[in-house]
VOSEDREN-95815 format. One record per residue: x, z, y of N, C-alpha, C in turn; residue in three letters. Coordinates in steps of 0.1 Angstrom, whole numbers, plus 2048, in hexadecimal, padded with zeros to 3 digits. Layout:
<rs>
XZYXZYXZYALA...
</rs>
This chain:
<rs>
662729A6965B71DA71665711A74UNK65E706A716676F8A726626F6A7FUNK66B6EDA8766B6EBA916646DDA92UNK65F6DBA9D6566C9A9E6556C7AAAUNK65A6BBAB065D6B3ABC6556A8ABEUNK6516A6AC5648698AC964C695AD6UNK64B687AD664E680AE1643674AE6UNK64066EAF0637663AF4640663B07UNK64665FB0765165DB1364A651B1DUNK649655B2563A64FB3063F641B3AUNK63A636B3B64062DB4263E633B52UNK64462DB5964262EB6763C625B74UNK62F61CB6E630612B76621615B7EUNK61A61FB7660C625B7F60F626B8DUNK603627B9560562BBA360963BBA5UNK61463CBAC619644BB162264BBA7UNK62563EB9C631643B9662C652B8CUNK61D654B8A61D65FB8362365CB74UNK62466AB6E62966DB5D61B670B56UNK61A663B4C611667B44612673B3AUNK60567FB3D60A687B2E60A67FB20UNK60E68AB1A60F682B0B604683B04UNK5F867DB065ED67FAFF5EF67DAF2UNK5F366FAED5F566FADF5FC676AD2UNK60567EADA60D685AD060B693AD1UNK604696ADE5FF6A2ADF5F26A6AD6UNK5EB699AD15DF69AACE5E3698ABFUNK5EC695AB75F2696AAB5F36A3AA6UNK5FC6AFAAF5FE6B9AAE5F06C1AAEUNK5E76BFAB85D96C5AB95D36C4AAEUNK5D66B8AA75CC6B4A9B5D26BEA8EUNK5DE6BEA8B5E26C4A805E36D2A81UNK5EA6D9A8D5E96E7A8B5DC6F0A8AUNK5D06E8A8A5C46EBA865C56F3A73UNK5CE6EBA6C5D16EFA615D86FBA64UNK5D4705A565DE712A575EA711A52UNK5EA708A485FC706A3F606701A4EUNK5FB6F8A596076F4A5F60A6FCA6DUNK5FF708A6D60170EA7760C71BA74UNK60E71BA66614724A5D622721A5EUNK626715A5A632710A5963B707A65UNK632702A6D6376FAA79635701A87UNK63C6F9A8F63B700A9E63E6F5AA6UNK6386F1AB06386E6AB96466EBAC3UNK64F6E6AC065B6EDAC965E6E5AD5UNK6596D8AD465B6CFAE36506C3AE5UNK64C6C2AEE6466B8AF16496AEAFDUNK64F6A2AFD658699B0664E68FB0BUNK65068FB1664B67FB1E65167DB28UNK658683B3166167CB4066C67BB38UNK66E671B3968066DB3868666FB3EUNK694677B3969F67CB406AB678B38UNK6B567DB396C1679B336C167BB26UNK6C1674B186C2676B0A6C6681B03UNK6D367DB0C6DB689B046D7699B07UNK6D669BB136CD6A4B1C6C06ACB0FUNK6B769FB0F6AC6A3B066B26A9AF9UNK6BE69FAEF6C26A5AE56C96B1AE1UNK6CF6B1AED6D36BFAEC6CC6CEAEFUNK6BF6CBAF36B36D5AF46AF6D7AE8UNK6AE6D0ADE6AB6D0AD36AE6DCAC8UNK6A76E3AC16AE6EDAB96A76ECAAAUNK6B06E7AA06AE6E6A956A16DBA90UNK6A26D2A956936CDA946946C6A85UNK6846C8A816836C2A7467A6B5A73UNK66E6B7A806686A6A7F66A6A4A8EUNK66E697A9166E691A9E665687A9EUNK658687AA564E67AAA464F674AB3UNK651666AB464D660ABE645656ABFUNK63F653ACA635647ACE63B642AD5UNK638631AD2643629AD463D61DADBUNK63D61DAE463960FAE9643608AF5UNK63D5FBAFA64D5F2B016525FAB0BUNK64E604B1165260BB1D65B614B1BUNK65C618B0E667625B0666C622AFCUNK66C615AF5672612AE7681614AEBUNK68760EAF369660CAEF69861CAF3UNK692624AFA695631AFE69563AAF4UNK689637AED685640ADE69163CAD5UNK69662FAD26A162EAC86AA632ACBUNK6AE634AD76BB639AD96BD647AD5UNK6B264DADA6AD65CAD86AE65FACBUNK6A6657AC26A665BAB46B2657AAFUNK6B864FAB26C264FAAA6D1658AAFUNK6CF65FAB96D766AAB86D5673AB2UNK6C6678AB36C1681AA96C5683A9DUNK6C567BA956C5675A896D3678A82UNK6DB674A8E6ED676A8A6EF685A8DUNK6EA68BA956EC69BA956E46A1A8BUNK6D669DA876CE6A5A7C6CB69FA72UNK6D4698A686CF68DA5D6C1690A5AUNK6BE69CA576B56A1A4C6A669FA58UNK6AA69DA6369D6A1A6C695696A68UNK687692A6667D689A6267A681A70UNK67E676A7267E66DA80670667A7BUNK665669A81656661A80653659A90UNK64F64BA8B64B645A9363E63DA91UNK63863DA9F62A637A9F625630AACUNK61B62AAAE61D621ABC618615ABAUNK61760BAC46165FDAC361E5F5ABCUNK62D5F9AC163C5F6ABC63D5F5AADUNK6355FFAA463B5FFA976375F8A8EUNK63D5EEA876395E2A7C62D5E6A73UNK6245DEA726195E0A656235E1A56UNK62F5D6A556355D4A486425DFA44UNK63F5E2A3C64D5EFA376585E4A37UNK6555D7A3465F5D0A306655C7A3CUNK65D5CBA476635C4A536715C5A56UNK6775B9A5E6835BCA5F68A5C8A6BUNK67C5C9A7267F5D7A7C6875E3A74UNK6825E3A6A68D5F1A6069E5F3A62UNK6A15E3A626AF5DFA626B65E4A6FUNK6AB5E7A796B25EBA866AF5FBA87UNK6A85FEA7F6A260FA826A7616A77UNK6B1617A706B561EA666B462CA68UNK6B3634A736AF641A736A3646A77UNK69A63AA7568B63EA7168863FA61UNK67F648A6167E64FA5666E64BA4EUNK669648A5C656645A57650642A63UNK647635A6663F62FA6C632634A6AUNK626634A7361C635A70612629A7AUNK60B622A71605618A765F9618A7EUNK5F6619A8C5E961DA905E162FA8EUNK5D6633A8E5D463FA8D5DD646A85UNK5E3651A8C5ED658A855E6667A83UNK5DF66EA845DD67BA855DB682A76UNK5D667CA6E5D367FA655E267FA5AUNK5EC673A5D5F3674A575FF67DA5AUNK60067EA66609689A6C605695A67UNK5FA69CA645F76A6A5D5FB6A9A51UNK5F769FA4D5FE69AA3960A699A3AUNK613699A43621697A426256A4A43UNK6226AEA4C6246B9A4D6236C2A40UNK6156BDA3C6116C4A2E61D6C3A23UNK61E6B8A256266B3A186366A9A1DUNK6416AFA2664B6A7A2D6526A3A20UNK65169CA15659697A0B656686A09UNK663682A0765F670A0665766F9F7UNK65A6799EF65467B9E564667B9E4UNK63F6869EA6366849EB6286769F1UNK6346729FC62F666A0162C6599F9UNK63365B9EE6386509E762B6529D9UNK62B65E9D56226639CD6146649CEUNK6126659DC6026669E35FC65F9E8UNK60064F9E75FF64D9F75F064D9FDUNK5E764E9F35D864D9F75D46579FEUNK5DF6629F95D8670A065DB674A10UNK5EF66EA0E5F7670A1C5F9666A24UNK5F0656A235F264CA2B5E5647A32UNK5E5645A3D5DC642A485DE635A51UNK5DB62DA505DA61FA525EB61AA54UNK5EE61BA475FB612A4660861BA4AUNK60B626A4561762BA43624628A3CUNK62E627A41639620A3A64362BA39UNK64B62CA30659637A2D66362FA2CUNK66D62EA33676625A33672614A2CUNK678611A24676607A1E66A604A12UNK66360CA1065B60FA0464D613A0CUNK645608A09638608A0D62F616A08UNK62B620A1062362CA0B61662BA08UNK60F620A0060561E9FD5FE611A05UNK5FA6089FC5F35FAA065E55FBA08UNK5DD606A045D3608A055CC60FA15UNK5C9606A215C960EA2B5BE615A2AUNK5BC627A2D5AC62AA325A9627A3DUNK59B62BA3B59262AA4959562FA53UNK592629A5F594630A6A58D63EA6AUNK593643A7858C652A7957F64CA82UNK573653A79567652A7E56065BA87UNK565667A82560674A8C56B674A92UNK56A674A9F573677AA7575689AADUNK56768FAA656669DAAD5706A1AA4UNK57769FA995836A6A9358C6A5A98UNK58E6A3AA359B69EAAD5956A9ABAUNK59F6B2AB85A26BDAC45A56B4AD0UNK5A06B7ADD5AA6B5AE95B46BAAE8UNK5C26B0AEB5CD6B6AEF5D06BFAF9UNK5C56BBB045C26C1B145C06CEB13UNK5B46CFB095AC6DEB095B06E8AFEUNK5B96E1AF85C36E6AEC5CF6F0AF4UNK5CE6EDAFD5D96F1B035EB6F2B01UNK5EA6E4AFB5F86DEAF85FD6D1AFFUNK5F96D4B0B5FE6CEB1560B6D4B1EUNK6146D2B2261C6D1B2B6196D8B37UNK6206E5B406196E7B506116D8B57UNK6096D8B5A6036CDB6360C6CEB72UNK60F6C3B726136C3B8160F6B4B8AUNK6116B9B9660A6ADB9F60F69EB9BUNK61A699B9761B68DB9161868AB85UNK610692B7B60C68BB6F5FF681B73UNK5FF67CB685F0674B645EF675B5AUNK5DE676B565DB67BB495D0672B43UNK5D666DB355CD662B2F5C3667B2AUNK5B7660B295A6663B2A5A165AB1EUNK59F65FB1159B655B0758D65BB05UNK583653B06575654B0356E651AF8UNK573647AF4573640AE8581638AE0UNK57D634AD558962BACC583621AC8UNK58D617AC958960CAC15885FAACAUNK5875F0AC75805E3AD057B5DBAC6UNK56D5D6AC956B5CBAC556E5BFAC5UNK5785BCACD57F5AFACE58B5B1AC9UNK59259EAC959B5A5ABF5A6597AC9UNK5A859AAD45B358CADC5BC58CAD6UNK5C3582AD55D2580ACE5DC586AD5UNK5D8587AE15E658CAEA5E5599AEBUNK5DB59FAE45DF5ADAE85E05B4AD8UNK5E85C1ADA5EA5C8ACF5E05D7AD1UNK5D75D5AD55CD5E2AD85C25DBACEUNK5B55D3AD05AB5CBACA5B25C7ABDUNK5BF5C0ABE5C05BDAB05C75C7AA5UNK5CC5D0AAB5CD5D9AA05C45E5A9DUNK5B85E5AA85AC5EFAA75A05EAAA3UNK5A15DAAA15955D4AA25875D7A98UNK57F5DEA9C5745E7A9A56B5EFAA1UNK5605F2A9B5545F9AA455B604AADUNK553607AB755A615ABF556621AB6UNK55F62BABB55B637AB955C644AC3UNK55464BAC5552652AD055A65FAD2UNK55E663ADC563674ADB55567BAE0UNK551685ADB549692AE354468EAEFUNK53C691AF753768DB0353C69DB08UNK5376A6B035416B4B0B54E6B3B0AUNK5546AEB005616B2B055666A8B0FUNK55E69EB0F56B696B1956369CB2AUNK5586A3B2A5536A6B3755E6B6B38UNK5636BCB2D5696C6B315796C2B33UNK57B6B2B2C58A6AEB315876ABB43UNK5816A2B4257D6A0B5257F6AEB5AUNK5796B7B5757C6C2B5E5886CAB5EUNK5916C9B5559F6CBB545A86C3B5DUNK5A56B7B5F5A76AFB6C5A86B5B74UNK59B6B3B7A5976BFB8859B6CBB8AUNK59C6D3B835A46E1B835B56DEB84UNK5B96D5B7E5C86D7B7D5CC6CBB88UNK5C26C7B905C76BCB9A5CE6B2B93UNK5CA6ACB8E5CF69FB865CB694B8CUNK5D068BB945CB67FB9E5C8675B98UNK5D1671B8C5D2664B855CD666B7CUNK5BF662B765B7664B675B7653B61UNK5BE655B595BF646B525B7643B44UNK5AE63CB465A9638B3A5AC62EB32UNK5AE636B245B562AB1C5AE623B0EUNK59C623B1259661BB0F594611B10UNK597605B095935F8B0758A5F1B0FUNK57E5F5B0F5765ECB1856A5F9B1AUNK573602B2456B60AB3155B606B34UNK550609B34544603B3553E5FCB2CUNK5445F8B1E53C5F2B1652E5FBB11UNK533608B10525612B0E51E615B1AUNK51660FB1C51160EB2950961DB2EUNK504620B274FB62EB2E50763BB2CUNK50B63BB1D51A646B1D524643B2BUNK526639B2D536636B3652F637B47UNK520638B4651C63BB5351F649B55UNK51B653B4E51865EB4D528663B4DUNK531660B4853E65FB49545663B59UNK542654B5C53F652B6C53C65EB75UNK53565FB6F52C66AB7A530676B7BUNK53467DB6A53F687B6C54F687B74UNK55367DB7455E67AB7955967CB8AUNK550673B9054F676B9B54B682B9FUNK54468BB9A53C699B9B54A69FB9BUNK5546A0B915656A8B955696A4B9FUNK56A697BA2572693BAF56C69ABBAUNK55F69ABBC5586A1BC45596B0BC8UNK55A6B7BBB55B6C7BB856E6CCBBEUNK5786C2BB85826C8BB758D6BFBC1UNK5886B4BC658F6A9BCF59A6A1BC1UNK5976A1BB759C69ABAC59469BBA1UNK59668CB995A2685B965A267CBA5UNK5A9675BAC5A766BBB85A9660BB4UNK5AD65CBA65AA64DBA15A764BB94UNK5A1641B8F59B644B805A1633B7EUNK5AD630B755AD624B745A8620B66UNK5A1614B63599612B5B59B602B53UNK596600B465995F2B4158B5F0B40UNK5855ECB4857A5E4B485765DCB3AUNK5675DFB335615D6B2C5655CAB2CUNK5695C3B2456C5B3B2255F5AEB26UNK5535AEB215485A5B255415AFB31UNK5445ACB3D53B5B1B4C52B5AEB49UNK5275B9B4D51A5BAB4F5145C1B5AUNK5075C2B635055C7B6D5075D4B6CUNK5055DAB605085EEB5E5145EFB62UNK5205E6B5F52A5E7B625305E6B6DUNK52B5DFB735295DEB835295EAB89UNK51B5F1B855145FBB8B51D605B8DUNK522607B7E52E611B8153B610B84UNK540606B8554A602B8B546606B9EUNK53A600BA2538604BB0535611BB3UNK53061BBAA52E629BAF53C632BB0UNK547628BA8557632BA355A62EBAFUNK55D620BB455E61BBC055C621BCEUNK550622BCD54A62ABDB551639BDBUNK551640BD155564BBCF56664EBD2UNK56C63DBD257B63DBD3585643BC8UNK57E642BBC585640BB058C631BADUNK58A62ABB158C61ABAC58D614BB8UNK596608BBA598600BC658F5F7BC4UNK5885EFBB45865E3BB65845E4BA5UNK5755D8BA35745D7B9457E5CAB8FUNK5875D1B8558C5C6B825885BCB77UNK5865B1B775845A8B6A58C5A0B62UNK58D5A6B5659C5A0B4E595590B49UNK597589B5459557AB4F59C575B44UNK5AB577B485B556FB415B8562B44UNK5AE558B425AE54BB4859F545B45UNK59F53CB4958E532B49593528B40UNK59C520B405A0515B36599517B27UNK58B50EB26586514B18590514B0AUNK597509B0A5A150BAFF5AD517AFDUNK5B051BB095BB529B0C5AF533B06UNK5A2535B0959C53FB0A59B53DAF9UNK597532AF2596533AE45A5538ADCUNK5AC531AE05B9539ADC5BC544AD8UNK5B954BAE55BB55BAE95B1560AE3UNK5A7557ADD59A55EAD8593568AE2UNK591563AEA588567AF457D55EAFBUNK57C552AF456F54DAF756154FAF5UNK56255CAEB550561AEA54E56CAF2UNK55856CAFF553578B0754C571B18UNK53F577B1B539572B2453F575B2EUNK54B57EB3154E583B3A554578B44UNK55656DB3D55E55EB43552556B4CUNK54855DB4F53C557B5A54255DB62UNK54C558B6A555561B7554955EB80UNK547554B8553D556B9253455EB93UNK52B55CB87522568B8A526576B8FUNK52D57EB87534588B8953C58DB96UNK54257EB9A54C580BA753D581BB7UNK533579BAD52757ABBB521588BBEUNK51F58ABB051B59BBAE5215A5BB4UNK52F5A6BB75345AFBBC5365B1BC6UNK53559FBCE53559DBDE5275A6BE4UNK51E5A2BDA5125A5BDF5135B5BE1UNK5175BDBD65155C7BD251F5D2BDDUNK5275CABE25325CDBEB5415D4BE6UNK5415CFBD554D5D4BCF55A5CBBCFUNK5645CEBD55715C4BD25735C1BC5UNK5745B5BC45775ADBB35855A8BB0UNK5895ABBAB5955A6BA55995A1B96UNK5A159AB955A4592B845AF593B7FUNK5AF595B745BE596B6D5BC586B65UNK5CA581B685CD576B605DD579B5BUNK5DB56CB505EA56CB455EE55EB4AUNK5FA55EB50603553B4D60A54DB43UNK605542B3D60C53BB3160753DB25UNK5F653EB235F1540B1C5F6535B11UNK5F1535B055F0526AFD5E351DB02UNK5E6513B005D850BB065DA508B16UNK5E050EB1A5DB50FB2A5EA503B30UNK5E54F9B375EF4F2B3E5EF4F4B4EUNK5F84ECB535FB4ECB625ED4E8B69UNK5E74DFB665DC4DDB6F5CE4E5B6AUNK5CD4EBB5A5C24F3B5B5C4500B64UNK5D3509B645D2510B665D6510B7AUNK5D3506B7C5D1508B8C5C4507B8EUNK5BA500B855AD4FEB855A750EB86UNK5AB516B7D5A8522B7C5A952BB86UNK5B552DB8D5BB530B945B152FBA1UNK5AF521BA55A8520BB3599526BB1UNK594520BA4586526BA0586537BA5UNK58E53FB9E59154BB9B59054EBADUNK598546BB5599550BBE58F546BCDUNK58A542BC457E537BCE57353BBD6UNK56D548BCF55F550BD2562557BDEUNK56C560BDB56B56BBE657D570BE8UNK583578BEF59357DBF158C584BE8UNK599583BDC59C590BD35AC58ABD3UNK5AD59DBC65BF599BC25BF596BB5UNK5C758BBB15C9587BA15D558FB9EUNK5D4598B905E059CB8B5E2593B82UNK5F258EB855F7584B7E600588B74UNK5FF586B6660A58AB5A60E57EB50UNK61957CB5261D576B4361B579B36UNK61A56FB32618571B21621576B1CUNK620583B1662858EB0D62558EAFFUNK62C58AAF662D58CAE9630599AE5UNK6235A2ADE6285AFADA6285AEACCUNK62F5B8AC96305B8AB76265B7AB1UNK6185BEAB160F5BCAAA6045B7AB0UNK6065AEAB55FC5A2ABB5FD598AB5UNK5F1592AB15F0584AAC5F957DAB2UNK5F8579ABD60256EAC6610574AC3UNK61357FABE62257EABC626579AAEUNK61F578AA2620576A9662B569A95UNK63056AA8C63555BA8962F54CA86UNK621551A8261B547A8561653FA8EUNK60D54AA9860F548AA6619540AAEUNK626546AAB62E541AB1632533AB1UNK63552FAA463851DAA2629519AA5UNK61A51CAA5612514AA860E510AB3UNK612519ABE612518ACB61F515AD2UNK62B513AC863850FAD163D517AD9UNK63A526AD563E530AE264D52DAE0UNK653531AEF662530AF166353FAF8UNK66A548AF2668556AFD67655AB02UNK673565B0B68156DB11680577B11UNK689582B0C688592B0F68D594B1DUNK68059DB2768959EB326835AEB37UNK68A5B2B406895C2B406795C3B43UNK6745D0B3D6665D3B426615DDB4BUNK65B5D2B5765D5D8B656575E8B63UNK65C5EDB6F6585FFB73666605B6AUNK66B5FEB65674606B5C685601B5DUNK6845F9B686925F2B6869D5F9B6BUNK69C605B726A860CB7A6AC617B6FUNK6A561AB666A6624B5D6B1621B55UNK6BB629B4E6C562DB496C7625B3CUNK6BA628B356B961EB296AC60FB2BUNK6B2602B2B6A65FBB2E69D5F7B22UNK6955F2B296895EEB1E6875E1B20UNK6815DCB1967E5CCB196755C9B14UNK66B5BBB186625B3B136645A2B11UNK6605A2B0665F593B0065158BB07UNK658583B11653579B1A64C56CB12UNK644564B14643555B1564854CB1EUNK64F546B1C65753DB2465252FB25UNK64B52AB1764951CB1564051DB0BUNK637515B0C62F514B0162D502AFCUNK6234FFAF36254F0AF06194E8AF6UNK6154F1B0560F4E9B0F6164EAB1CUNK6214F4B1B6284F3B286364F9B26UNK63D4EFB2964D4EFB286524FAB35UNK65D4FDB3066450EB3A661508B4AUNK6634FBB4E6634F3B5C6554F5B5DUNK64D4F1B5463C4F1B5A6374FEB5DUNK63E509B5663951BB56640520B64UNK64E51AB6665251FB7464C518B7FUNK64850DB7C63D503B8962F50DB8AUNK629511B8061F518B81622527B8AUNK62B52AB8662E53BB8E62E535B9FUNK63652BBA063C524BAD62E522BB2UNK62651FBB061B515BBA615524BB6UNK60F526BAE607534BAB60B53DBBCUNK616540BBB61B546BC761A53FBD2UNK61D535BD761B531BE360D531BE5UNK60352ABDA5F552ABDD5F0538BE2UNK5F3546BDB5EF552BDE5F2552BEFUNK5FF54BBF75FF54CC025F1547C09UNK5F0539C085E3534C0E5D4539C0DUNK5D153BBFD5C553EBF95C154BBF2UNK5CC552BEE5C655FBEC5C756ABF6UNK5D3567BFD5D7570C075D456BC15UNK5C8560C135C255DC1F5C8557C28UNK5D4552C2A5D854EC385D453EC3BUNK5D4538C2F5D1529C2F5BD528C2BUNK5B8533C245AE530C1C5A4529C25UNK59F52BC2E598523C36597515C3AUNK5A7512C3E5AC504C3F5A94FBC33UNK5AE501C285AB4FBC1A5964F7C15UNK593504C1A581503C1957F4F7C20UNK5804F7C2F57D4EFC3357C4DEC33UNK58C4DDC2F5944D1C2858A4CAC19UNK5854D2C165804CDC085764CCC0DUNK56A4D2C1655E4D3C1855F4C1C1EUNK5674BFC265664B4C3156A4A8C27UNK5714ABC1B57349EC13582498C15UNK58A4A6C1F5974A0C245A149DC17UNK59F4AAC115A94A8C055A54BABFDUNK5A54B4BEE5A24BFBE75A64CCBE6UNK5A04D8BE25AD4E4BE25B84E0BDBUNK5B64DABD05C14DCBC65CF4D1BCCUNK5CB4C6BD15D54C1BDB5D74CABE6UNK5CF4D0BEB5D44D6BF95E04DFBF3UNK5DD4E7BEA5E84EFBE55F64E9BDCUNK5F14DBBDA5FB4D7BD56084D4BDCUNK5FF4CDBEA6094C9BF460C4D8BFCUNK6044E2BFB60B4ECC006184F3BFAUNK6194F3BEF6234F3BE66304EDBE9UNK62B4DEBE76364D6BE963F4D7BF7UNK6344DCC076364DCC116424EDC10UNK63E4F4C0863F505C0A652502C01UNK6534F8BF86624F7BF166C4F0BF6UNK6674E6BFF6704DDC096724E0C1AUNK6694EAC1A6714EEC286784F7C2AUNK67D4FBC3A686504C3A67E50CC45UNK676514C4167051FC4C66D52CC48UNK66252FC4A66053EC4A65B544C3FUNK650538C3564B53BC29656535C1FUNK66152DC20669529C1A673538C16UNK67253DC2067F54CC1D67A555C14UNK66A553C1966455EC0D66455AC00UNK66054CBFE65E544BEF66A545BEAUNK67B546BEF68854BBEA689552BE1UNK68355FBE9682568BDF67956EBD6UNK672565BD866A566BC666D55ABC0UNK673550BC2675544BBA683549BB4UNK68D553BB8697558BB2695563BA5UNK686566BA668256FB9967C565B8FUNK67955BB9366E553B8C67954DB85UNK683544B8968C53EB83696549B76UNK698558B7A69C563B72693565B69UNK68655EB6667E562B5F67556FB5FUNK679578B6D66F583B6E66357EB75UNK65B57BB6D64F576B7064257DB78UNK64458BB7063B592B7463D597B84UNK64B59AB8564D59CB9664C593B9DUNK64F587B9464E57AB9F640579BA7UNK63657CBA062557DBA4624587BAEUNK62E590BB362A599BBA62C594BC8UNK626594BD5628593BE4637593BE8UNK63C59DBE264A5A2BE664C5A3BF6UNK6405AABFD6405ADC0963D5A0C16UNK63B595C0C63A589C18629586C1CUNK62158EC1861358DC1F612597C2CUNK6175A3C2A61A5AAC356265A4C3DUNK62D59DC3D638595C4263558DC4BUNK62F584C44626576C4861D57AC54UNK614586C5360958BC5C60C590C68UNK61A595C6762159AC7462758CC7BUNK62A581C75636577C7C62856BC79UNK61D56DC7D612565C7C613557C80UNK61855BC9161A54EC99626543C92UNK62D548C8C639545C8563253CC7BUNK62C543C7462753FC6661D531C6BUNK613534C7560A529C7660F51AC80UNK61951DC85620510C86626509C7DUNK626512C7562F508C6B622506C62UNK618507C6160A507C5A6054FAC5EUNK6044F8C716034EEC746084E1C71UNK6174E3C7061E4D6C6C6184CFC60UNK6184DBC5060F4DBC486074D0C4EUNK5F94D3C525ED4D3C525EC4C5C5BUNK5F54C4C625F44B6C6A5F64A7C62UNK5FA4ABC565FA49EC4F5ED497C46UNK5E14A4C4A5D849DC475CD49AC56UNK5C5490C505BB488C5C5B1491C5FUNK5B4497C6C5AA4A3C725AC4A3C7FUNK5A34A4C875A04A5C965AC4B1C9DUNK5B44AECA25BD4B8CA75B54C5CAEUNK5AE4C3CB45A24CECBC5A04D6CAFUNK5984D1CA45934D6C9959E4DEC93UNK5AA4D8C925B84DCC8D5BA4EAC92UNK5BD4EBC9E5C04F6CA55B74FFCA4UNK5A84FCCA359F50BCA059F50FC91UNK5A0505C8D5A0507C7E5AE512C80UNK5B9512C805C851BC805C2525C88UNK5BB527C935B7535C9C5AC539C91UNK5A6531C8A59A53CC7F5A353FC73UNK5AC539C705B553EC615B954FC68UNK5C354BC765C8557C7D5BF563C7EUNK5B4560C825AB567C865A4573C79UNK5A5569C6E5A2571C605AF57AC5EUNK5B957EC655C6582C5A5C258FC65UNK5C659CC5E5C45A9C625D25A9C6BUNK5CD5AEC765D85ADC865DB5BDC8AUNK5E85C0C835EA5D0C865EA5D6C95UNK5E85CAC9D5EB5CDCAB5DD5CBCAFUNK5D55C6CAC5C95C5CB15C15D2CB6UNK5B85CFCBF5B05DBCC25A45D4CBFUNK59F5DDCB05935D7CAB5855E1CADUNK57A5DDCAA5765CDCA75765C3CB4UNK57D5B6CAE57E5ADCB95745A1CB7UNK57359BCC356A58ECC357357FCC7UNK571574CBF57756BCC056C55FCC3UNK56E555CCF564549CD057153CCC8UNK567535CC256E528CBE563520CC0UNK565512CBF560507CC955C500CB9UNK55A507CAC557501CA255650AC92UNK54A50CC92543517C88546516C7BUNK55351BC75556518C6754E525C64UNK54B528C5F541532C5953452DC56UNK52F527C6052151DC5D52750CC58UNK53250BC605344F9C5952E4F1C65UNK52E4F4C745254EEC7C5314EDC89UNK5314E0C8E5374DFC9952D4E4CA5UNK5314F0CA85294F6CB1533501CB9UNK530508CC2538513CC7530521CC2UNK53E529CBB536537CB853F543CB9UNK53C54DCBB541559CC0541562CB0UNK54D565CAC54D56FC9E55457BCA3UNK54F583C9F555594C9F55D598C94UNK56659EC905705A0C8A5705AFC89UNK56D5B5C7A56E5C5C7C5715CAC6DUNK57A5D0C705845D6C655785E3C5CUNK57B5E0C4E5725EDC4A57E5F1C3EUNK57B5FEC3D582603C30580601C22UNK58D5FFC185885FFC0E582609C08UNK57760DC02571617BFF57A621BF5UNK589620BF0590622BE459862CBEDUNK59F629BF85A962CC015A762BC11UNK5AF634C145B0631C255BB629C2BUNK5C8620C205CF619C255CF60FC21UNK5C2608C215BF5FDC245B35F7C24UNK5B25EDC2D5A75E6C335A55D7C34UNK5965D6C325905C7C3458F5C4C40UNK58C5B5C435865AEC5057A5A9C4CUNK5715ADC505655AAC4F55E59FC5DUNK558594C5555458BC6654758AC68UNK53F58BC72535590C7252A582C72UNK52157FC6B51B574C6352156BC58UNK52C572C5353456EC49532578C3BUNK530573C3053157AC2454157AC1DUNK54A577C24556579C21562584C2AUNK563589C2056F595C2457F591C23UNK585596C2C594590C2B598596C20UNK5A5593C185AD59FC0F5B35AAC18UNK5B55B3C105BD5BFC125CA5C0C1CUNK5CC5C9C2A5DA5C8C275DC5D8C2DUNK5E85D9C295EB5E9C2C5EA5EEC3CUNK5E25F9C3D5E65FAC495EE606C51UNK5F4605C5A60360BC5D602617C61UNK5F661AC6F5F0623C745E8631C6BUNK5EA63EC6B5E2643C675D1644C6CUNK5CC644C615BD641C665B4651C64UNK5AF654C6C5A665EC6759465EC66UNK59265DC5B58665BC57584662C47UNK574661C4856F663C37573657C31UNK57265DC2457064BC18563643C1AUNK55D64AC1E54B646C2054A63FC29UNK552641C3455063AC3E550629C3DUNK545623C40544619C3A54E60AC42UNK54E612C52555608C59561611C65UNK56B60AC65572612C7057B609C7AUNK57B60DC89581606C9158F60DC91UNK5975FFC915A7606C915AC608C9FUNK
</rs>
């Protein structure tokens, strides 16, 4: 029996630092072992997914005949180092690479730095992996390309066939790696990758997902999926991660899958969290699916992958055909459904300018409180924007930086980030990150949101100028907010943009030091022409809208100006914290008479309640 080893080393940036079970490579073996010749001649000697000392893993190997790696940005350098050491110790061991990082072209310069790799498999790998096991020789690959090759397999510097086979259209031929018994012993820290379909009907140019698989969807059997969900519940797997590109796009089917997951959680208490990439074209049915999953505590919010609202940028990244950019409608519907609504944005898209970015951000954060997930534009090896042509056309300047989440590992991983484009200089892009960071304080995190709204309604100052002025005030001041800003600025200057977008704890810190913060804010607001009494009331109103750890909720406060209805009359407002349906560790503030809810804040004390409680008094 010949020994086969497979590895898909997990990233570590998911909630709770769960380790992803090696779905892709376990699936390869589950498919291949159906063949009697494979079962007769090979055994799966090891399945690796948790990173540890490379030398320790290499020392564990016993006469490896084949070692296959699934390679992506969070494990590429680690896999390279291990593969090179394996090849040095066992020169005849066949090293196979698959995954999004492998090149499409066998003549690619990639090969010069990966001489220890024997074959790469581009896109789907089940059939080619089985065929390599049946005919593990270079001669066979070269002479029988159309039999052995699936989706562009390369052997060293020779193309193993130029004609690509059709995609796997019948997923019923692919056994579940979970149900086949090929997964390692399940532990509490494991996360389960969950595939209900393959393919993506979109071709977003920044993505190596749709760009690689651009095709109609093909589905796994619904009975298999039901059994896998049951598997997750029985094995107490807390984190279920959908690898579908567009969950919810198959409305009736995905609604049924959501019901299965909810029922399993009720039965076993697991899974506790379901991560999902929602369909790009949001619609009413998708929102209903998201709402029921939110009510079941499986998701924290509906996340819309907007990326930008700038027309030119949408066109250049090939997303201008997506109806989901009717942002205001879906934001309104989520508010009506009581479904928290968040957005993903990419900073540095081609076609984006300083002004268009500010317009996008303020429009997105204008309707209701939400969290924006900000990502720097990254160039991925097989995405269209990473091509030589796109780099030249759009004037990309890039830098390689550590990949977030694997910063402290022995082998460093990195990612290529765009730091300048034809429309944005490097300083421009840094300004965008700085401005967004300071604006989040006021707008997204709700410290000055009501002040900005009031100023705009009264035609005192536009929201864009308000936050331009606020940015200038912060960076030139010498107070509390400036101290927090400097923490982020250091990361921005070092091009650690993804980490720079995080709050770095300043939201909670400023909430605790609100009196000091609003003393500074008053100095800022006094530059505008506004009645001093109304200014005082406005600051008090902004303050009351922040969650207070020490307050005895619900609380009522009386104001001389009704900021909810924007009229000059006395009003009494009741402030009531409500639990987020997905967790007992966060809360909102709900204002009686208002449809606006405050942003979430961590609750420090332990709460005793059920997830379905509509309201809890602290």
